[in-house]
C-alpha positions in Angstrom: 158.7 114.6 119.8 156.8 111.1 119.8 155.3 109.8 123.1 155.1 106.0 123.7 151.8 105.3 125.2 151.9 101.5 127.2 154.5 99.5 128.6 157.7 100.0 130.5 158.6 102.8 128.5 155.3 104.4 128.4 155.8 108.1 128.6 159.0 108.4 127.2 159.7 110.6 124.1 161.5 109.4 121.0 163.9 112.2 119.9 164.8 111.8 116.7 163.2 114.3 113.9 160.8 112.4 112.1 162.0 111.8 108.2 160.8 113.1 105.0 157.8 111.3 104.1 157.4 109.5 107.3 154.2 109.2 108.8 154.3 108.1 112.5 150.9 106.0 113.6 148.6 108.7 116.1 148.8 107.9 119.4 144.9 107.1 119.5 145.4 104.6 116.7 148.3 103.3 118.5 145.8 102.8 121.4 143.6 101.2 119.2 146.1 98.7 118.2 146.9 97.4 121.4 143.6 96.9 122.8 142.8 94.6 120.1 146.1 92.7 120.0 146.7 93.3 123.7 149.2 95.5 126.2 151.1 92.4 127.3 152.8 90.9 124.5 155.2 88.9 126.4 156.5 85.6 124.7 155.3 86.9 121.4 157.8 88.0 118.6 157.1 91.0 116.2 158.1 92.2 113.0 157.5 95.3 111.3 158.1 95.7 108.1 158.0 99.5 107.3 159.9 100.8 110.6 159.5 104.6 109.9 160.4 105.9 113.1 160.6 102.6 115.0 157.4 103.6 117.1 155.5 100.2 116.6 158.4 98.3 117.1 159.6 100.3 120.4 155.7 100.2 121.3 155.6 96.3 120.9 158.9 95.7 122.7 157.6 98.2 125.7 154.4 95.9 126.0 157.0 92.7 126.4 157.4 91.5 122.8 160.9 89.7 122.1 162.8 89.6 119.7 161.5 92.6 118.0 162.5 93.3 114.4 162.0 96.3 112.6 162.6 96.7 108.8 163.1 99.6 106.0 165.3 100.5 103.1 165.7 104.3 103.5 169.4 105.2 105.0 167.4 108.6 106.7 164.5 106.2 108.6 167.4 103.7 109.6 169.3 106.5 111.3 166.2 107.7 113.4 165.2 104.2 114.1 168.6 103.4 115.5 168.6 106.9 117.3 165.5 106.4 118.8 166.3 102.6 120.0 169.2 103.9 121.6 167.4 107.0 123.3 165.0 105.1 125.2 166.9 101.3 125.4 164.3 99.2 123.8 165.7 96.1 122.9 165.0 96.0 119.0 166.9 94.8 116.4 167.3 97.1 112.8 167.5 95.5 109.7 168.4 97.5 106.6 166.3 95.7 103.6 163.6 96.0 101.3 160.2 94.6 103.0 159.5 92.2 100.0 162.3 90.2 101.0 163.9 90.8 104.4 162.6 89.9 108.0 162.3 87.0 110.4 159.1 84.8 110.5 157.2 86.2 114.0 154.1 85.8 115.7 152.8 89.6 114.9 153.5 91.2 111.8 152.4 94.9 111.7 152.0 96.4 108.2 151.9 100.1 107.6 153.4 100.6 104.1 153.0 104.1 102.0 149.3 104.8 101.9 149.7 105.4 97.8 150.3 101.7 97.8 147.7 99.0 97.1 147.8 96.9 100.2 146.5 93.5 99.2 150.0 92.6 98.2 151.5 93.5 101.2 149.1 91.5 103.4 150.2 88.6 101.0 153.5 89.2 102.4 152.8 89.6 105.8 150.7 86.3 105.9 154.0 84.3 104.4 155.8 85.8 107.4 153.1 85.9 110.5 153.0 83.0 112.6 149.7 84.3 114.6 148.5 87.5 113.6 148.8 90.6 111.1 148.0 94.1 112.1 147.8 96.1 108.7 147.6 100.4 108.2 146.0 101.5 105.2 144.3 105.3 104.2 140.6 104.7 105.1 138.5 104.1 103.2 139.9 100.4 102.8 138.2 97.1 101.4 139.6 94.5 103.2 139.8 91.0 101.9 138.0 88.6 104.3 140.8 86.2 104.0 143.9 85.9 103.4 146.2 82.3 102.8 146.0 80.8 106.2 144.1 83.8 107.9 141.0 85.8 108.0 140.2 89.3 108.9 138.9 89.5 112.5 137.9 92.8 113.0 138.9 96.5 111.0 138.3 100.4 112.1 138.7 103.6 110.8 140.1 106.7 112.7 140.0 109.7 110.6 142.5 109.0 107.6 143.8 105.5 108.7 142.0 102.4 108.7 143.5 99.2 110.8 142.7 95.6 110.1 143.2 92.9 111.8 144.3 89.1 111.0 144.1 85.9 113.0 145.6 82.6 111.4 143.0 79.7 111.1 143.7 76.7 112.6 143.9 74.0 109.8 142.4 71.0 111.7 139.1 73.0 112.6 138.9 75.7 110.0 138.5 78.2 112.9 140.8 81.1 114.0 143.7 79.9 115.7 144.1 83.3 118.2 141.5 83.3 121.2 139.4 86.2 121.9 139.6 87.0 125.2 138.6 90.6 125.2 136.4 93.1 123.6 136.8 97.0 122.1 136.9 98.2 125.9 137.4 102.1 125.7 138.1 101.5 122.0 136.2 105.0 120.4 135.8 104.9 116.6 137.1 107.9 115.6 136.2 110.4 112.7 138.9 112.7 112.8 137.6 115.0 115.1 138.8 113.8 118.1 141.3 112.3 119.9 139.9 108.5 119.0 140.9 106.4 122.3 140.5 108.0 125.9 141.6 106.9 129.4 144.5 104.4 130.4 145.8 102.0 128.0 143.5 98.6 128.5 145.0 95.8 130.0 142.9 92.8 128.3 144.7 91.4 125.7 143.0 90.3 123.0 145.0 87.5 121.7 146.3 84.8 124.4 150.0 84.8 124.5 151.7 81.5 125.4 148.6 78.8 123.6 149.5 75.9 121.8 148.8 77.2 118.0 150.4 74.1 116.6 
């Protein structure tokens, strides 16, 4: 079973069996992601376009994000997500639909499509939905585009065969990143596939400040 790594649900187990062809995000990658975007997501909405087990949506809700919406089109994945959400009591809305058309806009859009698919079209889809930040997973190595419509690449990391990228919305008036950088990657250890990646307690320093006026 999969264990939640941070927030109010930290340590809780997700009991539903992982469906075939679903690849849950490894714990070291999850901790790396939340060290980039922040451990406290209160005041942020979140959309996960490829729900899988519901893991990343539950991790975000555990850290205070609301509303949190997770999308998947596969019946087996949807059953898994609903079972996990119910088991831990996470405030997560589950939608059946295709990532090309389903999903509301959200401050944070999380994107983890099947590794076999090209990432660029999905990044552009996420850019159309995200209000502030996009986080994407893909098979390493990845030639991440340095910019998307309205977004710029802030940073990227690789952990074994998984690459992660963070994009932030660009402010139209100043031409710079909307999201304020307030932290660093303390505790983030880039992994070559032979270690555990991130060690120690989850980070508490937010990467992006929730609640700022980003108009």
